[in-house]
C-alpha positions in Angstrom: 20.3 33.1 -72.7 23.9 34.3 -74.2 25.9 32.0 -75.6 29.3 32.4 -76.5 32.5 30.4 -78.5 36.0 30.8 -77.0 39.4 29.0 -77.1 41.4 28.2 -74.0 44.9 27.0 -73.9 44.8 23.6 -74.1 41.5 22.8 -73.9 39.0 22.4 -77.5 36.5 24.6 -78.2 34.8 25.8 -75.2 31.1 26.8 -75.5 29.4 29.1 -72.3 25.6 30.3 -71.4 25.3 32.4 -69.1 22.4 31.3 -66.6 19.6 33.8 -66.2 18.3 31.9 -62.4 21.8 31.2 -61.1 24.3 33.4 -62.7 26.4 30.9 -63.2 28.6 29.6 -66.2 27.5 26.8 -68.5 31.2 25.8 -69.7 30.8 22.8 -72.2 34.5 20.9 -73.7 33.5 18.2 -76.3 37.0 16.5 -74.8 39.2 17.1 -72.5 42.6 15.5 -70.5 39.9 15.9 -67.3 37.2 17.8 -66.3 38.9 19.6 -63.3 42.1 20.3 -65.7 40.0 21.7 -67.9 38.3 24.3 -65.6 41.7 25.1 -63.9 42.4 26.5 -67.4 39.5 28.9 -67.2 39.9 29.9 -64.6 43.5 30.8 -64.7 42.2 33.3 -67.3 39.5 34.3 -65.9 37.3 33.7 -62.6 33.5 32.4 -62.6 30.6 33.0 -60.8 29.1 30.5 -57.9 28.4 27.4 -58.9 29.8 27.6 -62.3 30.2 24.2 -63.8 32.2 22.6 -67.3 30.6 19.7 -68.5 32.6 17.1 -70.8 31.3 14.2 -73.1 34.8 12.6 -73.0 37.9 12.6 -70.8 41.7 11.5 -72.2 42.9 10.7 -68.1 39.8 11.1 -66.3 41.2 11.5 -62.7 39.7 9.6 -59.8 40.9 9.5 -55.5 44.7 9.3 -55.2 45.7 9.2 -58.4 43.4 7.0 -59.9 42.3 7.3 -62.7 38.5 7.4 -63.9 37.9 5.3 -67.8 34.6 6.6 -69.3 32.9 5.8 -72.7 32.6 9.1 -74.6 28.9 10.9 -74.9 28.0 7.7 -71.7 28.1 9.3 -68.2 28.3 13.1 -66.7 31.4 14.5 -66.7 31.6 17.8 -64.9 33.6 19.9 -62.3 31.4 22.9 -60.3 33.1 26.0 -58.8 32.3 27.2 -55.4 33.9 29.9 -53.3 33.0 28.9 -49.6 34.2 30.8 -47.6 32.5 31.0 -44.7 34.2 27.8 -44.0 37.1 27.3 -41.7 40.1 25.6 -43.6 39.4 22.8 -40.8 35.9 22.0 -41.8 36.6 21.2 -45.5 35.2 17.7 -44.8 31.9 19.2 -44.2 31.4 20.5 -47.2 32.5 17.0 -48.6 29.8 15.4 -46.8 27.3 18.1 -47.8 28.8 17.3 -51.8 28.1 13.7 -51.3 24.6 14.0 -49.6 24.4 15.8 -53.1 24.6 13.2 -55.5 23.0 10.7 -52.6 19.5 12.6 -52.9 20.2 13.0 -56.8 21.0 9.0 -57.5 17.6 8.9 -54.6 15.7 10.2 -56.9 15.8 8.1 -60.0 16.4 5.1 -57.8 13.4 5.4 -55.3 14.3 1.8 -53.7 17.7 0.9 -54.7 20.0 0.6 -52.2 22.7 3.5 -52.2 25.2 4.5 -50.2 28.5 6.8 -49.4 31.3 5.2 -49.5 33.6 7.1 -47.1 34.7 9.4 -48.3 32.6 10.0 -51.0 31.7 7.6 -53.2 28.7 6.8 -54.0 27.7 2.7 -54.3 24.8 1.2 -56.1 24.7 -2.5 -53.7 28.1 -3.1 -53.3 29.4 -1.3 -56.8 30.6 1.9 -57.7 28.2 4.3 -59.5 29.9 7.8 -59.0 33.2 8.7 -57.7 33.6 12.4 -56.3 36.6 14.7 -56.4 37.8 18.2 -54.6 40.7 20.4 -54.8 40.2 23.1 -51.9 42.2 26.3 -51.7 43.0 27.6 -48.0 42.6 31.3 -47.7 44.9 32.1 -44.2 42.8 29.9 -41.9 39.2 29.9 -44.2 37.8 28.4 -47.1 39.1 29.6 -50.6 38.2 28.2 -54.0 36.7 24.6 -54.2 36.7 22.8 -57.5 33.9 19.5 -57.0 34.6 17.2 -59.6 32.0 14.0 -59.9 32.1 11.2 -62.5 29.1 9.2 -62.3 27.8 6.5 -64.5 24.9 6.8 -66.5 24.1 4.6 -69.5 27.9 2.6 -70.0 27.4 -1.0 -70.0 30.6 -2.1 -69.9 34.0 -1.6 -67.7 37.2 -2.9 -68.2 38.5 -5.7 -66.7 40.4 -4.0 -64.0 37.1 -2.3 -62.9 35.1 -5.0 -61.8 33.1 -3.6 -59.3 32.0 -0.6 -61.3 28.5 -0.2 -62.6 25.8 2.3 -63.6 22.1 3.0 -63.3 21.7 1.4 -67.0 23.5 -1.5 -65.8 21.5 -1.5 -62.7 18.1 -1.2 -64.2 18.6 -1.4 -68.3 16.5 2.1 -68.4 19.1 4.7 -71.0 18.3 8.6 -68.8 19.4 12.0 -69.9 22.7 13.0 -68.2 21.2 17.0 -68.9 18.3 16.3 -66.3 20.9 14.5 -63.6 22.5 17.4 -64.0 19.9 19.7 -63.2 18.8 17.8 -60.7 22.5 17.8 -58.6 22.9 21.6 -59.2 19.2 21.6 -57.2 20.8 19.5 -54.2 24.1 21.5 -54.2 22.8 24.5 -54.1 20.6 23.0 -51.4 23.7 21.7 -49.1 25.4 24.5 -49.7 22.5 26.4 -47.9 22.6 24.1 -45.3 25.9 24.4 -44.8 25.6 28.1 -44.7 23.2 28.1 -42.3 25.1 25.8 -39.8 23.2 22.8 -40.4 26.0 20.6 -39.5 24.5 18.7 -37.2 21.7 17.6 -39.5 24.3 17.2 -42.2 26.2 14.6 -39.9 23.4 12.6 -39.4 22.5 12.5 -42.8 26.2 11.7 -43.8 26.1 8.5 -41.0 22.7 7.4 -41.6 23.7 7.0 -45.7 27.2 5.7 -44.9 28.3 2.6 -46.1 28.8 -0.6 -44.0 28.4 1.6 -41.0 27.4 -0.4 -37.8 29.2 -3.4 -39.9 31.4 -5.6 -39.3 34.0 -6.8 -42.0 36.9 -7.1 -43.5 39.5 -4.0 -43.6 43.5 -3.9 -44.4 44.9 -0.6 -42.0 47.8 0.3 -42.1 49.7 -3.0 -43.4 47.5 -5.2 -40.7 44.1 -7.3 -41.9 41.4 -6.6 -39.0 37.5 -7.1 -38.0 36.5 -4.4 -37.6 33.1 -2.3 -37.7 32.9 1.4 -39.2 31.6 3.8 -35.9 32.1 7.3 -37.3 34.1 9.9 -39.0 35.1 12.3 -37.1 35.6 16.4 -38.2 38.8 15.8 -40.3 36.9 13.2 -42.2 39.1 10.3 -40.4 37.3 6.8 -40.5 36.5 6.0 -37.7 36.9 1.7 -36.5 36.9 0.2 -33.6 36.7 -3.7 -32.5 35.9 -4.8 -28.8 38.6 -2.5 -27.4 41.0 -1.4 -30.1 40.4 1.3 -31.6 41.3 2.9 -35.4 41.8 6.8 -36.4 42.3 6.2 -40.2 42.9 8.8 -42.5 42.5 7.4 -47.0 45.7 5.8 -47.2 45.9 3.9 -43.7 42.4 1.7 -44.6 41.5 -0.5 -47.4 38.1 -1.9 -47.5 38.4 -5.9 -47.8 
């Protein structure tokens, strides 16, 4: 394995290693604003092989869905961004990739917590019981009618034991069962699962991925409270459409919701 040291503008001390097995690069950044931004800076200077990833111990401003901030104690959690080039997917099928990534993270958690109640909360957060343990952020570039480059950012709470008061719903793996875990071991398993589900995407196993995603979806078929476009409703989640919109129903009433249009209660 070859190791080199590089300095990238705005990113302190990048160290990367070449993996002979996957021909992907491992980039370690001790500290950065967030892994998405740091990966963008690297890619602006040179291309990276598919499956390459950037890992950090601390993010000054971790990025979540819809502009939310992902907070994490230094060195306690898994903070990583991967790069893929899914040009075999049409642009309209972006959410299929999101499903595959969510399933990869789900299987990674299931491997270490086989008896736990793990669910994917639409669109792609991971829950332990009623608490958020991981969040996924995907940034897609489209080339014509096809997907171009995709960045996959993941924050997984591993060994952090306390969270800020404004994050009452957060939990870590250690907070769940008291066990300290290696973020590197979890990362290795995650890479294997990403490869597996990416292969399933490429060979067209979309019905299978749809089935798995719905089986693991938080609150699927369960009546619950939501705010839909400002209206308080009681409804059941019945699925997710091809464009990644959440489907809710209550008797004769049906809702098709984009991310900003629905709030879980």
